[in-house]
N, C-alpha and C positions, 0 to 999 in steps of 0.2 A: 324744377331742378332740385336735385338732392345733393346736399353738402354734408360731409362729416369732418369736423375739426376736432382733433384730439391731441393730448399731450399735457405736460406739466407747466407750460408757460401760459398762464391765465392772461397776462397782459397782452402778449402778441396775438392770442386767439381773439380777444375782444377787438383789437385793432383790425384784424383781418375781417371780422364780421362787418365792421363799419365799411371797410373797403368793398366787400362783396355787394353790400346793399347799395352803395353809391355808384359803383362802376359796372356791376353786372346785372343787378336786378332792378335798378332804377329807384331814385329817391321818392318817387310818387307811390311806391308800394306801401300797402298797409303792413305795419310790423306788429306781430304778436309775440310776446315773450312768455314762455312757459318754463317753470322749474320742475323737472320730471320727478324730483324727490318729493314733490308736493301734489303733483297732478297725475292722474291715471293715463295710461296709453290711450284709453278711450277718449279722454279729453283732447288729446293730440289729434286723434282721428277726426273728431268733430270739427276742430279748427281747420284741419287740412281739407276736409270735404265741403266746407262752407265757403262760398264766394264772398268777397268783400262788398260792402254796400256801394262803393264807388265803381265797381266793375273792373278795377285794376287787380293785378295779381296780389296775393297775400303772401307775406313771408313769415313763417313761424320759426322762431329761434327756440330750440328745445334744449335748454341747459341741463347739465347733469344727466345725460342720457346713459344711465348706468347699464341698461339692457344691451348696449353695444360692446361693453367691455369684456375682455377675456376672462378675468377672474372676478365676475360680478357676484356679490353676496345676495342672498335671497332678500328681496325687497318686499315690504308689506303691501305696496301698491301694484306689484308686478302681476300680470295676468298673461299667461302664454297664449290664450285664445285671442286676446286683444292685440298681442304682438303679431300674430299671424294675419289678423285683419289689416293691420297697418301695412305689413309687407305687401299684401294683396292689393291694397288701395294704391300704394306707390307703384307697384309693377304694372298696374292697368295703363299707366301713361296718359290717362284722360284728364288729369288735373293741371290747371295752369298755375296753381299755387306752388310755392317752394318751401322746403324745410331745411334749416341749418341745424343739424344735430351737433351738440357740443358735449364732449367728454373730457374731463381733466385727468383721466386715467392715462397711463403710459402705453397701453395696448388695447386694440379692439379685436373682436372676434371675427376672424376671416370667414367663419362658417355662418355667421348671422346673415339672414336674408337681406336686410337693409344694406349691410356692408357689401355683399355680393352685387347688389343692384348698383350701388354707388360706384363700384369699381368699373362697371361697364357703361353706365349712363349718367353718372354724376361726377363729383370731385371729392377726393379724400386727401386731407392735408394734416400733416403732423407738425407740432410745434414744441420744441424742447428748450428749456432754459439752458444757457451755457453752463458747462461744468466749471468748477473753480480754475482748473487748468486751462480752460479755453477763454477766460475773461480778457486777458491781455490782447489776444488776437481779435476778439469781438469788439473791444473798445477801439483798437487801432483801425479796424475796418470801418467802424461806424463813422469816425471822423474823416478817414481817407475818402469815403464815398462823398463827403460833403466838402472835399478839398481843403480841409483844415488839419494842420499838424498838431500833435500833442506830445509833449516831452515824456520820457519814461517815468520821471519822478511825478509829474502831474497825473499821468495815467494810473500809477499805483495808488496815489492818494485819492483820486476820484473813485476808484474801485473800493477802496477801504471805507470812504465816507458814505457810499451808497450801499455798502454791505452786501454785495453780490445780488442785489435786488433789481430786477430788470425794470420794474415800474419806476422805482426811485432813480435809477440810472438815467432812463429816458427823460424824466422830468428835469434832472439837473443838467444833463447834456444839452437839452433844448435851451435852458437858461444860459449856459456858456456860449452857445452859438448865437444867441441874441446880442451878446455884448462883445464877442470876439470873432471877427471875421477871418483872422489869420491864425497864427500859432497860439496854442494854449500852454502856459507854463504853471509852475507850482504856485506862483503869486496869485494867478487868476483863481486857482482852486481855493486858496486860503481866503481870498476876498469874497468869492461868490457862493461857495458851497459850504453849508454848515457841517460841523463835525458829526460823525456817526453817533447815534444815541448812546451806544455802549460806552464810547469815549467820554461823553458828557456825564454819564452815570458814574463811571470810574473816577472822574474828577470830583463828583459830589462826595463819594466815599473817601477818596484820598484826602480831601480837605477836612472832612469830619474827623478822620483818624489823626490828622496833624493839628487839630485844634482850630482850624480856620472855618469856624461855623458860619460866619457871615458870608464868606465866599461860596460855601456849599449851598446856603439858602438862596443866594443870588442866582446861581446856576439853575437851581430847582425852579425858581420863579420864571426864568426864561423858558424852561421846558414846559412849564404849566401854560404859559402864553401860547406856546406852539401846539397845545392840545394834548400833551402827553399825560396819560392817566396815572394816578398813584400806584395802581396795581402793577402796571408795566414797570414803574421804577422799583417797586418792591422786588419783583422777579429779577430784574437786572442787578440790583444791589446784592441780592442773595447769590446770584451767579458770580459776581465779583468777589464775594467772600469765599465762595467755593474755589475760585481761582487762587486766592491767597492760600487756602488750605492745600491745594494741589502743589503749589510752588514750595510750600514748607515741607510737604511729604517727599517731594523729589529731591529737595536739598538734603534732607536727612539720609537719603539713599546715595548721597555724594555725587549727584548730577551737577555739572557746571551750569553757569547761567545760560550759555548759548544752547546747551542741550535741553535745558528746561524750556527755553523759548521755542525750540523746535517741537518738543513734545506737547506743549500747550497751545501751539499755533499763535504765539504772541511775539512781540519784539523784545530785544534785549533790554531796551529802556524800560519797558513795562515790568520785566522781571526784576530789575534793580529797584524799581519803585516798590514792588511787592516786598522785597527783602527789607526795605526801609520801613514800610508800614507794619510788617510783622514784628519788628522790634518795639513798636509803639502800642500794640494791642495784646492784652493778655489772653490766655486760653479761656478764662472765665468770661471775659468781655465778649470774646468771639462767639462762644456758645450761647450767651445771653442774646446777642444780636440775631443769631439764626432763629432762636425760639421766638423773639419779639416779632421778627418779620413774618414768620409763619403764622403767628396769632393774628397779626394785623391783616395779612392777606385773607385769612378766614373771615374775620369780622367785616371787612369791606365787601367781600363777595356775598356775604349773607345779610348785607344791609343792616348790620348791628351798630355801625358807627358812620358818621359823615366822613367820606373818604379823604377829603382835603384837610379837614380839621385833624383827623387822626394822624395823617402823614406829617402835618406841621408839628404836632406834638412829638412824634418820633424824632424829627430833626432837632427840635429844641432840647429834648432829653438825652441826646446822643452823648 
């Protein structure tokens, strides 16, 4: 059997692979995983043509099957002759083994021989991440299918805290369902779901600017326990500083707070907090912070300093 799974939703694609193996191909199948960015098409042919030692069918999961995509760049391992051989081997219909082709691209080439074959004799499935405008409906449907209600306020906060990330949402939604068999409200979200990382980082910067260094370090320690890397925090703090700069520039252009919130995709409360922080930080301090963070990012990425010690020093010297 030939499957083609494509689209930008990596999480749902991987979930569907597990489902296909368990419900359609049998758990007893031998599973072979290949990453086609690292393996030749010839390697895939060899796996497909070889029977498993147990005599059961073999399932080859071919991740990053770039050669199925519509706008595929020239790949160093690509060989057109090998692709033709693979198509010929699949079309022969003599093989009991199965291939699950996986592409995280948004489109596949309808003229590709493998795609043509799968349309007639296999299965092609597309998986898309919900767009930002579709998330409310997605979350509502998710809980409705499980006979659980969720308030509008709770739904908005859950989406915010999982940052439109399907993997994160599914993990947190599963946690909610374990503890709440009936309705979910905002108190449940506050109790069970951690704040989005961006909000925590904004709190770190906000406390530093307002002289609450102990509180900033406490939040950082909590993030470190959660496994958040200093480079991630550096990038997010830099983004928060850029946000402050954007608020300042829009204010100079006489935009009102609600207009700034709309243009920056943030809340009115965050805009007002930005106004407050801008009064506490000089242009010189602002420029020095950006330069320091840029230097720190470079040093960590090039292993010139211990990443944790260096970030601790940055916080201490703020």
